[in-house]
N, CA, C and O atoms as a GROMACS GRO file, in nm:
protein
  536
    1MET      N    1   0.453   0.474   1.953
    1MET     CA    2   0.430   0.498   1.810
    1MET      C    3   0.554   0.456   1.732
    1MET      O    4   0.667   0.478   1.777
    2SER      N    5   0.534   0.397   1.618
    2SER     CA    6   0.644   0.347   1.536
    2SER      C    7   0.723   0.462   1.473
    2SER      O    8   0.668   0.565   1.436
    3VAL      N    9   0.855   0.440   1.462
    3VAL     CA   10   0.941   0.538   1.398
    3VAL      C   11   0.922   0.535   1.247
    3VAL      O   12   0.935   0.637   1.179
    4HIS      N   13   0.890   0.417   1.195
    4HIS     CA   14   0.874   0.398   1.050
    4HIS      C   15   0.730   0.420   1.010
    4HIS      O   16   0.637   0.387   1.084
    5SER      N   17   0.712   0.474   0.892
    5SER     CA   18   0.577   0.485   0.837
    5SER      C   19   0.529   0.346   0.802
    5SER      O   20   0.606   0.266   0.749
    6PRO      N   21   0.405   0.315   0.828
    6PRO     CA   22   0.355   0.181   0.797
    6PRO      C   23   0.341   0.160   0.647
    6PRO      O   24   0.310   0.254   0.574
    7PRO      N   25   0.363   0.037   0.601
    7PRO     CA   26   0.338   0.011   0.459
    7PRO      C   27   0.190   0.026   0.431
    7PRO      O   28   0.106  -0.007   0.515
    8VAL      N   29   0.159   0.074   0.315
    8VAL     CA   30   0.019   0.098   0.283
    8VAL      C   31  -0.028   0.000   0.176
    8VAL      O   32  -0.137  -0.057   0.187
    9VAL      N   33   0.053  -0.019   0.071
    9VAL     CA   34   0.019  -0.112  -0.036
    9VAL      C   35   0.113  -0.231  -0.024
    9VAL      O   36   0.235  -0.215  -0.018
   10TRP      N   37   0.055  -0.350  -0.021
   10TRP     CA   38   0.136  -0.472  -0.020
   10TRP      C   39   0.134  -0.530  -0.160
   10TRP      O   40   0.028  -0.547  -0.221
   11ILE      N   41   0.253  -0.561  -0.211
   11ILE     CA   42   0.268  -0.619  -0.344
   11ILE      C   43   0.305  -0.765  -0.326
   11ILE      O   44   0.408  -0.797  -0.267
   12VAL      N   45   0.222  -0.855  -0.378
   12VAL     CA   46   0.246  -0.998  -0.368
   12VAL      C   47   0.271  -1.049  -0.509
   12VAL      O   48   0.178  -1.068  -0.588
   13ASP      N   49   0.400  -1.070  -0.541
   13ASP     CA   50   0.439  -1.104  -0.678
   13ASP      C   51   0.575  -1.172  -0.672
   13ASP      O   52   0.665  -1.124  -0.604
   14ASP      N   53   0.590  -1.284  -0.742
   14ASP     CA   54   0.717  -1.356  -0.739
   14ASP      C   55   0.822  -1.296  -0.833
   14ASP      O   56   0.938  -1.336  -0.829
   15ASP      N   57   0.782  -1.201  -0.916
   15ASP     CA   58   0.875  -1.139  -1.010
   15ASP      C   59   0.939  -1.017  -0.943
   15ASP      O   60   0.874  -0.914  -0.926
   16GLU      N   61   1.067  -1.029  -0.906
   16GLU     CA   62   1.135  -0.921  -0.835
   16GLU      C   63   1.146  -0.795  -0.919
   16GLU      O   64   1.144  -0.684  -0.865
   17ASP      N   65   1.160  -0.809  -1.050
   17ASP     CA   66   1.165  -0.691  -1.137
   17ASP      C   67   1.034  -0.613  -1.131
   17ASP      O   68   1.034  -0.491  -1.121
   18ASP      N   69   0.921  -0.686  -1.136
   18ASP     CA   70   0.790  -0.621  -1.125
   18ASP      C   71   0.775  -0.555  -0.988
   18ASP      O   72   0.728  -0.441  -0.978
   19GLN      N   73   0.814  -0.625  -0.884
   19GLN     CA   74   0.806  -0.568  -0.749
   19GLN      C   75   0.881  -0.436  -0.742
   19GLN      O   76   0.830  -0.336  -0.690
   20TYR      N   77   1.001  -0.437  -0.795
   20TYR     CA   78   1.085  -0.317  -0.792
   20TYR      C   79   1.020  -0.203  -0.871
   20TYR      O   80   1.012  -0.090  -0.823
   21LEU      N   81   0.973  -0.233  -0.992
   21LEU     CA   82   0.907  -0.131  -1.074
   21LEU      C   83   0.783  -0.075  -1.006
   21LEU      O   84   0.760   0.046  -1.009
   22PHE      N   85   0.704  -0.163  -0.944
   22PHE     CA   86   0.583  -0.119  -0.876
   22PHE      C   87   0.618  -0.030  -0.758
   22PHE      O   88   0.555   0.074  -0.736
   23GLU      N   89   0.719  -0.070  -0.682
   23GLU     CA   90   0.761   0.010  -0.567
   23GLU      C   91   0.807   0.149  -0.610
   23GLU      O   92   0.769   0.249  -0.550
   24ILE      N   93   0.891   0.154  -0.714
   24ILE     CA   94   0.940   0.282  -0.765
   24ILE      C   95   0.822   0.368  -0.813
   24ILE      O   96   0.818   0.487  -0.785
   25ALA      N   97   0.728   0.306  -0.883
   25ALA     CA   98   0.612   0.381  -0.933
   25ALA      C   99   0.532   0.440  -0.818
   25ALA      O  100   0.492   0.556  -0.825
   26PHE      N  101   0.509   0.364  -0.713
   26PHE     CA  102   0.434   0.416  -0.598
   26PHE      C  103   0.510   0.527  -0.527
   26PHE      O  104   0.450   0.623  -0.480
   27LYS      N  105   0.642   0.515  -0.520
   27LYS     CA  106   0.722   0.616  -0.452
   27LYS      C  107   0.734   0.744  -0.536
   27LYS      O  108   0.769   0.850  -0.483
   28THR      N  109   0.707   0.735  -0.666
   28THR     CA  110   0.712   0.850  -0.756
   28THR      C  111   0.585   0.936  -0.745
   28THR      O  112   0.587   1.054  -0.777
   29LEU      N  113   0.477   0.874  -0.699
   29LEU     CA  114   0.351   0.947  -0.687
   29LEU      C  115   0.364   1.059  -0.585
   29LEU      O  116   0.449   1.053  -0.496
   30LYS      N  117   0.282   1.161  -0.598
   30LYS     CA  118   0.279   1.272  -0.504
   30LYS      C  119   0.147   1.270  -0.428
   30LYS      O  120   0.043   1.287  -0.491
   31PRO      N  121   0.147   1.252  -0.296
   31PRO     CA  122   0.260   1.211  -0.214
   31PRO      C  123   0.296   1.064  -0.240
   31PRO      O  124   0.212   0.988  -0.288
   32PRO      N  125   0.420   1.026  -0.208
   32PRO     CA  126   0.463   0.889  -0.231
   32PRO      C  127   0.381   0.790  -0.147
   32PRO      O  128   0.329   0.825  -0.040
   33VAL      N  129   0.370   0.668  -0.196
   33VAL     CA  130   0.296   0.563  -0.126
   33VAL      C  131   0.396   0.459  -0.078
   33VAL      O  132   0.480   0.412  -0.155
   34ASN      N  133   0.385   0.422   0.048
   34ASN     CA  134   0.471   0.317   0.104
   34ASN      C  135   0.426   0.181   0.056
   34ASN      O  136   0.307   0.159   0.034
   35VAL      N  137   0.522   0.090   0.038
   35VAL     CA  138   0.489  -0.045  -0.006
   35VAL      C  139   0.560  -0.149   0.080
   35VAL      O  140   0.662  -0.120   0.144
   36ARG      N  141   0.505  -0.267   0.080
   36ARG     CA  142   0.571  -0.384   0.138
   36ARG      C  143   0.567  -0.491   0.030
   36ARG      O  144   0.463  -0.514  -0.031
   37ARG      N  145   0.681  -0.556   0.007
   37ARG     CA  146   0.692  -0.655  -0.100
   37ARG      C  147   0.694  -0.795  -0.041
   37ARG      O  148   0.769  -0.823   0.053
   38LEU      N  149   0.610  -0.883  -0.098
   38LEU     CA  150   0.608  -1.024  -0.061
   38LEU      C  151   0.632  -1.105  -0.188
   38LEU      O  152   0.580  -1.072  -0.294
   39ASN      N  153   0.709  -1.211  -0.176
   39ASN     CA  154   0.753  -1.286  -0.294
   39ASN      C  155   0.660  -1.398  -0.340
   39ASN      O  156   0.674  -1.448  -0.451
   40ASP      N  157   0.566  -1.438  -0.255
   40ASP     CA  158   0.479  -1.548  -0.294
   40ASP      C  159   0.350  -1.541  -0.213
   40ASP      O  160   0.347  -1.481  -0.105
   41GLY      N  161   0.247  -1.600  -0.266
   41GLY     CA  162   0.119  -1.601  -0.198
   41GLY      C  163   0.123  -1.665  -0.061
   41GLY      O  164   0.048  -1.627   0.028
   42GLU      N  165   0.212  -1.763  -0.043
   42GLU     CA  166   0.217  -1.831   0.086
   42GLU      C  167   0.270  -1.741   0.198
   42GLU      O  168   0.257  -1.774   0.316
   43GLU      N  169   0.330  -1.627   0.162
   43GLU     CA  170   0.380  -1.533   0.262
   43GLU      C  171   0.271  -1.438   0.312
   43GLU      O  172   0.287  -1.378   0.419
   44LEU      N  173   0.162  -1.423   0.238
   44LEU     CA  174   0.065  -1.319   0.269
   44LEU      C  175  -0.008  -1.339   0.401
   44LEU      O  176  -0.005  -1.251   0.487
   45LEU      N  177  -0.074  -1.454   0.421
   45LEU     CA  178  -0.152  -1.472   0.543
   45LEU      C  179  -0.066  -1.466   0.669
   45LEU      O  180  -0.105  -1.399   0.764
   46PRO      N  181   0.051  -1.532   0.674
   46PRO     CA  182   0.135  -1.515   0.793
   46PRO      C  183   0.177  -1.370   0.816
   46PRO      O  184   0.182  -1.324   0.930
   47ALA      N  185   0.208  -1.297   0.708
   47ALA     CA  186   0.247  -1.156   0.722
   47ALA      C  187   0.131  -1.073   0.775
   47ALA      O  188   0.152  -0.985   0.859
   48LEU      N  189   0.010  -1.100   0.728
   48LEU     CA  190  -0.107  -1.028   0.778
   48LEU      C  191  -0.130  -1.058   0.926
   48LEU      O  192  -0.159  -0.968   1.004
   49ASP      N  193  -0.117  -1.186   0.962
   49ASP     CA  194  -0.137  -1.225   1.101
   49ASP      C  195  -0.037  -1.159   1.195
   49ASP      O  196  -0.070  -1.126   1.308
   50GLU      N  197   0.086  -1.139   1.147
   50GLU     CA  198   0.192  -1.084   1.230
   50GLU      C  199   0.194  -0.931   1.231
   50GLU      O  200   0.257  -0.870   1.318
   51SER      N  201   0.127  -0.869   1.138
   51SER     CA  202   0.135  -0.724   1.123
   51SER      C  203   0.026  -0.652   1.205
   51SER      O  204  -0.090  -0.691   1.203
   52ASP      N  205   0.068  -0.549   1.277
   52ASP     CA  206  -0.029  -0.466   1.350
   52ASP      C  207  -0.100  -0.370   1.255
   52ASP      O  208  -0.213  -0.330   1.280
   53ILE      N  209  -0.032  -0.333   1.148
   53ILE     CA  210  -0.087  -0.239   1.050
   53ILE      C  211  -0.126  -0.319   0.925
   53ILE      O  212  -0.041  -0.381   0.861
   54LYS      N  213  -0.254  -0.317   0.892
   54LYS     CA  214  -0.301  -0.389   0.774
   54LYS      C  215  -0.288  -0.300   0.650
   54LYS      O  216  -0.296  -0.177   0.660
   55PRO      N  217  -0.268  -0.361   0.535
   55PRO     CA  218  -0.255  -0.282   0.412
   55PRO      C  219  -0.386  -0.213   0.374
   55PRO      O  220  -0.495  -0.262   0.404
   56SER      N  221  -0.371  -0.099   0.308
   56SER     CA  222  -0.488  -0.031   0.252
   56SER      C  223  -0.528  -0.096   0.121
   56SER      O  224  -0.643  -0.085   0.078
   57LEU      N  225  -0.432  -0.163   0.057
   57LEU     CA  226  -0.456  -0.229  -0.070
   57LEU      C  227  -0.352  -0.339  -0.088
   57LEU      O  228  -0.236  -0.322  -0.054
   58ILE      N  229  -0.396  -0.453  -0.142
   58ILE     CA  230  -0.306  -0.562  -0.177
   58ILE      C  231  -0.310  -0.577  -0.328
   58ILE      O  232  -0.416  -0.594  -0.387
   59LEU      N  233  -0.192  -0.571  -0.391
   59LEU     CA  234  -0.180  -0.602  -0.534
   59LEU      C  235  -0.132  -0.746  -0.543
   59LEU      O  236  -0.026  -0.780  -0.490
   60LEU      N  237  -0.209  -0.830  -0.609
   60LEU     CA  238  -0.185  -0.973  -0.609
   60LEU      C  239  -0.165  -1.026  -0.750
   60LEU      O  240  -0.250  -1.008  -0.837
   61ASP      N  241  -0.050  -1.092  -0.772
   61ASP     CA  242  -0.025  -1.158  -0.899
   61ASP      C  243  -0.096  -1.293  -0.898
   61ASP      O  244  -0.118  -1.350  -0.791
   62LEU      N  245  -0.133  -1.344  -1.014
   62LEU     CA  246  -0.195  -1.476  -1.021
   62LEU      C  247  -0.094  -1.588  -1.030
   62LEU      O  248  -0.108  -1.692  -0.965
   63ASN      N  249   0.009  -1.568  -1.111
   63ASN     CA  250   0.103  -1.675  -1.143
   63ASN      C  251   0.223  -1.674  -1.050
   63ASN      O  252   0.322  -1.606  -1.075
   64MET      N  253   0.212  -1.752  -0.941
   64MET     CA  254   0.322  -1.766  -0.846
   64MET      C  255   0.342  -1.914  -0.820
   64MET      O  256   0.247  -1.992  -0.827
   65PRO      N  257   0.466  -1.955  -0.789
   65PRO     CA  258   0.498  -2.097  -0.782
   65PRO      C  259   0.438  -2.176  -0.666
   65PRO      O  260   0.395  -2.289  -0.687
   66HIS      N  261   0.434  -2.123  -0.546
   66HIS     CA  262   0.393  -2.204  -0.431
   66HIS      C  263   0.244  -2.194  -0.403
   66HIS      O  264   0.176  -2.296  -0.388
   67LEU      N  265   0.195  -2.075  -0.396
   67LEU     CA  266   0.053  -2.052  -0.373
   67LEU      C  267   0.012  -1.944  -0.472
   67LEU      O  268   0.054  -1.829  -0.459
   68ASN      N  269  -0.070  -1.980  -0.571
   68ASN     CA  270  -0.104  -1.882  -0.674
   68ASN      C  271  -0.211  -1.785  -0.625
   68ASN      O  272  -0.268  -1.802  -0.518
   69GLY      N  273  -0.237  -1.684  -0.705
   69GLY     CA  274  -0.330  -1.579  -0.666
   69GLY      C  275  -0.471  -1.629  -0.638
   69GLY      O  276  -0.537  -1.578  -0.548
   70PHE      N  277  -0.518  -1.727  -0.714
   70PHE     CA  278  -0.651  -1.782  -0.690
   70PHE      C  279  -0.657  -1.847  -0.552
   70PHE      O  280  -0.753  -1.826  -0.477
   71GLU      N  281  -0.554  -1.926  -0.519
   71GLU     CA  282  -0.550  -1.993  -0.389
   71GLU      C  283  -0.541  -1.891  -0.275
   71GLU      O  284  -0.603  -1.908  -0.170
   72VAL      N  285  -0.463  -1.786  -0.298
   72VAL     CA  286  -0.450  -1.680  -0.197
   72VAL      C  287  -0.585  -1.613  -0.173
   72VAL      O  288  -0.625  -1.594  -0.058
   73LEU      N  289  -0.654  -1.577  -0.279
   73LEU     CA  290  -0.786  -1.515  -0.266
   73LEU      C  291  -0.882  -1.604  -0.188
   73LEU      O  292  -0.955  -1.557  -0.100
   74GLN      N  293  -0.881  -1.731  -0.219
   74GLN     CA  294  -0.970  -1.826  -0.152
   74GLN      C  295  -0.940  -1.830  -0.002
   74GLN      O  296  -1.032  -1.825   0.080
   75GLN      N  297  -0.812  -1.838   0.034
   75GLN     CA  298  -0.774  -1.842   0.175
   75GLN      C  299  -0.802  -1.710   0.245
   75GLN      O  300  -0.852  -1.707   0.358
   76LEU      N  301  -0.771  -1.601   0.177
   76LEU     CA  302  -0.789  -1.468   0.234
   76LEU      C  303  -0.936  -1.442   0.266
   76LEU      O  304  -0.970  -1.396   0.375
   77ARG      N  305  -1.022  -1.470   0.171
   77ARG     CA  306  -1.165  -1.444   0.189
   77ARG      C  307  -1.232  -1.542   0.285
   77ARG      O  308  -1.343  -1.516   0.332
   78ALA      N  309  -1.166  -1.653   0.316
   78ALA     CA  310  -1.218  -1.749   0.414
   78ALA      C  311  -1.194  -1.700   0.557
   78ALA      O  312  -1.256  -1.749   0.651
   79GLU      N  313  -1.103  -1.604   0.573
   79GLU     CA  314  -1.071  -1.549   0.705
   79GLU      C  315  -1.159  -1.426   0.731
   79GLU      O  316  -1.147  -1.326   0.659
   80PRO      N  317  -1.246  -1.430   0.832
   80PRO     CA  318  -1.334  -1.315   0.859
   80PRO      C  319  -1.259  -1.182   0.875
   80PRO      O  320  -1.308  -1.077   0.833
   81ALA      N  321  -1.141  -1.185   0.934
   81ALA     CA  322  -1.065  -1.061   0.957
   81ALA      C  323  -1.016  -0.997   0.828
   81ALA      O  324  -0.984  -0.879   0.825
   82TYR      N  325  -1.008  -1.075   0.720
   82TYR     CA  326  -0.950  -1.026   0.596
   82TYR      C  327  -1.050  -1.016   0.481
   82TYR      O  328  -1.012  -0.985   0.368
   83LYS      N  329  -1.177  -1.043   0.507
   83LYS     CA  330  -1.277  -1.040   0.400
   83LYS      C  331  -1.290  -0.904   0.335
   83LYS      O  332  -1.320  -0.894   0.216
   84SER      N  333  -1.268  -0.798   0.414
   84SER     CA  334  -1.290  -0.664   0.359
   84SER      C  335  -1.163  -0.596   0.309
   84SER      O  336  -1.169  -0.484   0.260
   85LEU      N  337  -1.047  -0.662   0.320
   85LEU     CA  338  -0.924  -0.602   0.267
   85LEU      C  339  -0.935  -0.589   0.116
   85LEU      O  340  -0.969  -0.686   0.049
   86PRO      N  341  -0.909  -0.471   0.061
   86PRO     CA  342  -0.915  -0.456  -0.084
   86PRO      C  343  -0.800  -0.529  -0.154
   86PRO      O  344  -0.683  -0.509  -0.121
   87VAL      N  345  -0.836  -0.614  -0.249
   87VAL     CA  346  -0.738  -0.691  -0.326
   87VAL      C  347  -0.761  -0.665  -0.474
   87VAL      O  348  -0.869  -0.689  -0.527
   88VAL      N  349  -0.656  -0.614  -0.539
   88VAL     CA  350  -0.660  -0.595  -0.683
   88VAL      C  351  -0.564  -0.695  -0.745
   88VAL      O  352  -0.444  -0.695  -0.715
   89VAL      N  353  -0.617  -0.780  -0.831
   89VAL     CA  354  -0.532  -0.875  -0.904
   89VAL      C  355  -0.465  -0.796  -1.016
   89VAL      O  356  -0.530  -0.734  -1.099
   90LEU      N  357  -0.331  -0.800  -1.016
   90LEU     CA  358  -0.251  -0.732  -1.118
   90LEU      C  359  -0.162  -0.837  -1.181
   90LEU      O  360  -0.066  -0.883  -1.119
   91THR      N  361  -0.193  -0.875  -1.302
   91THR     CA  362  -0.132  -0.992  -1.363
   91THR      C  363  -0.103  -0.969  -1.511
   91THR      O  364  -0.152  -0.873  -1.571
   92THR      N  365  -0.023  -1.057  -1.569
   92THR     CA  366   0.002  -1.051  -1.712
   92THR      C  367  -0.116  -1.110  -1.791
   92THR      O  368  -0.128  -1.088  -1.911
   93SER      N  369  -0.201  -1.186  -1.723
   93SER     CA  370  -0.314  -1.250  -1.789
   93SER      C  371  -0.418  -1.148  -1.833
   93SER      O  372  -0.450  -1.054  -1.760
   94SER      N  373  -0.469  -1.167  -1.952
   94SER     CA  374  -0.581  -1.086  -1.998
   94SER      C  375  -0.698  -1.176  -2.036
   94SER      O  376  -0.788  -1.136  -2.110
   95HIS      N  377  -0.696  -1.300  -1.984
   95HIS     CA  378  -0.801  -1.397  -2.014
   95HIS      C  379  -0.926  -1.369  -1.933
   95HIS      O  380  -0.919  -1.349  -1.812
   96TYR      N  381  -1.038  -1.366  -2.000
   96TYR     CA  382  -1.166  -1.341  -1.932
   96TYR      C  383  -1.191  -1.446  -1.823
   96TYR      O  384  -1.243  -1.413  -1.716
   97GLU      N  385  -1.153  -1.571  -1.849
   97GLU     CA  386  -1.176  -1.678  -1.752
   97GLU      C  387  -1.102  -1.650  -1.621
   97GLU      O  388  -1.155  -1.673  -1.513
   98ASP      N  389  -0.978  -1.598  -1.632
   98ASP     CA  390  -0.900  -1.565  -1.512
   98ASP      C  391  -0.966  -1.451  -1.436
   98ASP      O  392  -0.976  -1.454  -1.313
   99GLU      N  393  -1.012  -1.351  -1.509
   99GLU     CA  394  -1.080  -1.238  -1.445
   99GLU      C  395  -1.207  -1.284  -1.374
   99GLU      O  396  -1.232  -1.247  -1.259
  100ALA      N  397  -1.286  -1.365  -1.443
  100ALA     CA  398  -1.412  -1.412  -1.384
  100ALA      C  399  -1.385  -1.494  -1.257
  100ALA      O  400  -1.455  -1.479  -1.157
  101LYS      N  401  -1.286  -1.581  -1.262
  101LYS     CA  402  -1.254  -1.664  -1.147
  101LYS      C  403  -1.203  -1.578  -1.031
  101LYS      O  404  -1.241  -1.600  -0.916
  102ALA      N  405  -1.116  -1.480  -1.060
  102ALA     CA  406  -1.062  -1.393  -0.955
  102ALA      C  407  -1.175  -1.313  -0.889
  102ALA      O  408  -1.178  -1.300  -0.767
  103MET      N  409  -1.266  -1.262  -0.967
  103MET     CA  410  -1.376  -1.184  -0.913
  103MET      C  411  -1.469  -1.273  -0.831
  103MET      O  412  -1.519  -1.233  -0.726
  104GLU      N  413  -1.492  -1.394  -0.880
  104GLU     CA  414  -1.577  -1.489  -0.807
  104GLU      C  415  -1.515  -1.524  -0.671
  104GLU      O  416  -1.588  -1.546  -0.573
  105LEU      N  417  -1.382  -1.529  -0.664
  105LEU     CA  418  -1.313  -1.562  -0.540
  105LEU      C  419  -1.297  -1.443  -0.446
  105LEU      O  420  -1.245  -1.458  -0.335
  106GLY      N  421  -1.341  -1.326  -0.489
  106GLY     CA  422  -1.342  -1.212  -0.398
  106GLY      C  423  -1.247  -1.099  -0.429
  106GLY      O  424  -1.230  -1.010  -0.346
  107ALA      N  425  -1.185  -1.099  -0.547
  107ALA     CA  426  -1.101  -0.985  -0.584
  107ALA      C  427  -1.190  -0.862  -0.600
  107ALA      O  428  -1.305  -0.873  -0.642
  108ASN      N  429  -1.136  -0.746  -0.566
  108ASN     CA  430  -1.211  -0.622  -0.584
  108ASN      C  431  -1.197  -0.566  -0.725
  108ASN      O  432  -1.282  -0.491  -0.771
  109ALA      N  433  -1.088  -0.605  -0.793
  109ALA     CA  434  -1.065  -0.562  -0.930
  109ALA      C  435  -0.963  -0.655  -0.994
  109ALA      O  436  -0.889  -0.725  -0.926
  110PHE      N  437  -0.961  -0.654  -1.127
  110PHE     CA  438  -0.869  -0.738  -1.205
  110PHE      C  439  -0.807  -0.649  -1.312
  110PHE      O  440  -0.879  -0.596  -1.397
  111LEU      N  441  -0.676  -0.634  -1.308
  111LEU     CA  442  -0.607  -0.548  -1.404
  111LEU      C  443  -0.491  -0.623  -1.468
  111LEU      O  444  -0.424  -0.703  -1.404
  112THR      N  445  -0.469  -0.596  -1.595
  112THR     CA  446  -0.355  -0.652  -1.666
  112THR      C  447  -0.237  -0.557  -1.651
  112THR      O  448  -0.252  -0.436  -1.667
  113LYS      N  449  -0.120  -0.612  -1.621
  113LYS     CA  450  -0.001  -0.529  -1.602
  113LYS      C  451   0.026  -0.449  -1.727
  113LYS      O  452   0.033  -0.505  -1.837
  114PRO      N  453   0.042  -0.317  -1.713
  114PRO     CA  454   0.070  -0.233  -1.831
  114PRO      C  455   0.212  -0.256  -1.882
  114PRO      O  456   0.301  -0.298  -1.808
  115GLY      N  457   0.231  -0.227  -2.011
  115GLY     CA  458   0.360  -0.250  -2.074
  115GLY      C  459   0.461  -0.138  -2.062
  115GLY      O  460   0.578  -0.157  -2.094
  116SER      N  461   0.418  -0.022  -2.015
  116SER     CA  462   0.512   0.090  -2.006
  116SER      C  463   0.507   0.152  -1.866
  116SER      O  464   0.407   0.140  -1.795
  117SER      N  465   0.616   0.217  -1.828
  117SER     CA  466   0.622   0.279  -1.696
  117SER      C  467   0.525   0.397  -1.686
  117SER      O  468   0.471   0.423  -1.579
  118GLY      N  469   0.501   0.467  -1.795
  118GLY     CA  470   0.405   0.577  -1.794
  118GLY      C  471   0.264   0.529  -1.764
  118GLY      O  472   0.192   0.590  -1.685
  119LYS      N  473   0.225   0.419  -1.828
  119LYS     CA  474   0.093   0.362  -1.803
  119LYS      C  475   0.083   0.308  -1.661
  119LYS      O  476  -0.022   0.315  -1.598
  120LEU      N  477   0.194   0.254  -1.612
  120LEU     CA  478   0.197   0.201  -1.476
  120LEU      C  479   0.175   0.314  -1.375
  120LEU      O  480   0.096   0.299  -1.282
  121LEU      N  481   0.244   0.425  -1.392
  121LEU     CA  482   0.227   0.541  -1.304
  121LEU      C  483   0.083   0.590  -1.306
  121LEU      O  484   0.026   0.622  -1.202
  122MET      N  485   0.025   0.597  -1.424
  122MET     CA  486  -0.113   0.643  -1.437
  122MET      C  487  -0.208   0.545  -1.366
  122MET      O  488  -0.298   0.588  -1.293
  123LEU      N  489  -0.186   0.416  -1.386
  123LEU     CA  490  -0.269   0.314  -1.323
  123LEU      C  491  -0.260   0.322  -1.171
  123LEU      O  492  -0.362   0.319  -1.102
  124PHE      N  493  -0.138   0.333  -1.118
  124PHE     CA  494  -0.121   0.337  -0.973
  124PHE      C  495  -0.178   0.466  -0.915
  124PHE      O  496  -0.233   0.465  -0.804
  125GLY      N  497  -0.167   0.575  -0.988
  125GLY     CA  498  -0.229   0.699  -0.944
  125GLY      C  499  -0.381   0.684  -0.932
  125GLY      O  500  -0.442   0.735  -0.838
  126GLN      N  501  -0.440   0.614  -1.027
  126GLN     CA  502  -0.584   0.588  -1.024
  126GLN      C  503  -0.621   0.497  -0.906
  126GLN      O  504  -0.722   0.518  -0.840
  127LEU      N  505  -0.536   0.396  -0.881
  127LEU     CA  506  -0.562   0.306  -0.768
  127LEU      C  507  -0.557   0.381  -0.636
  127LEU      O  508  -0.641   0.359  -0.548
  128VAL      N  509  -0.460   0.469  -0.621
  128VAL     CA  510  -0.446   0.547  -0.498
  128VAL      C  511  -0.572   0.632  -0.476
  128VAL      O  512  -0.622   0.641  -0.363
  129GLN      N  513  -0.621   0.693  -0.581
  129GLN     CA  514  -0.742   0.774  -0.569
  129GLN      C  515  -0.865   0.687  -0.540
  129GLN      O  516  -0.946   0.718  -0.453
  130GLN      N  517  -0.877   0.578  -0.614
  130GLN     CA  518  -0.994   0.492  -0.600
  130GLN      C  519  -1.004   0.433  -0.460
  130GLN      O  520  -1.112   0.426  -0.402
  131TRP      N  521  -0.889   0.390  -0.406
  131TRP     CA  522  -0.890   0.324  -0.274
  131TRP      C  523  -0.855   0.421  -0.161
  131TRP      O  524  -0.836   0.379  -0.047
  132LYS      N  525  -0.845   0.550  -0.194
  132LYS     CA  526  -0.820   0.655  -0.093
  132LYS      C  527  -0.701   0.619  -0.003
  132LYS      O  528  -0.711   0.618   0.120
  133ILE      N  529  -0.589   0.590  -0.068
  133ILE     CA  530  -0.469   0.546   0.005
  133ILE      C  531  -0.395   0.662   0.069
  133ILE      O  532  -0.336   0.645   0.175
  134ASN      N  533  -0.395   0.778   0.009
  134ASN     CA  534  -0.322   0.891   0.068
  134ASN      C  535  -0.408   0.974   0.158
  134ASN      O  536  -0.362   1.072   0.216
   0.00000   0.00000   0.00000
């Protein structure tokens, strides 16, 4: 058995400030939620393949330099082992077209990043309940 608690929520976002804020927000929840941070979409599939513990939820940004969120969703959903992993797109975009495309590619939800830490905590608390992470 591992000495470390397994990561539960994987954050895939190239913005290190957002990653940090999201991690702090999840750790502030009661009980705290473990996270794993990935910097780009191209890191996700190899990380999933190498990990014995799969995430309970993946938070995926759309706008990343090497492999964007749409491309990640397409690749992820093409893999039978990962079709049922819950993926919530969490992005600065509030465009209906982006939401429609993300949902068509297999996202479970599409959310716009909140502007305040209070709203972020509330949102993550709702995600934890909705996806039964704790």
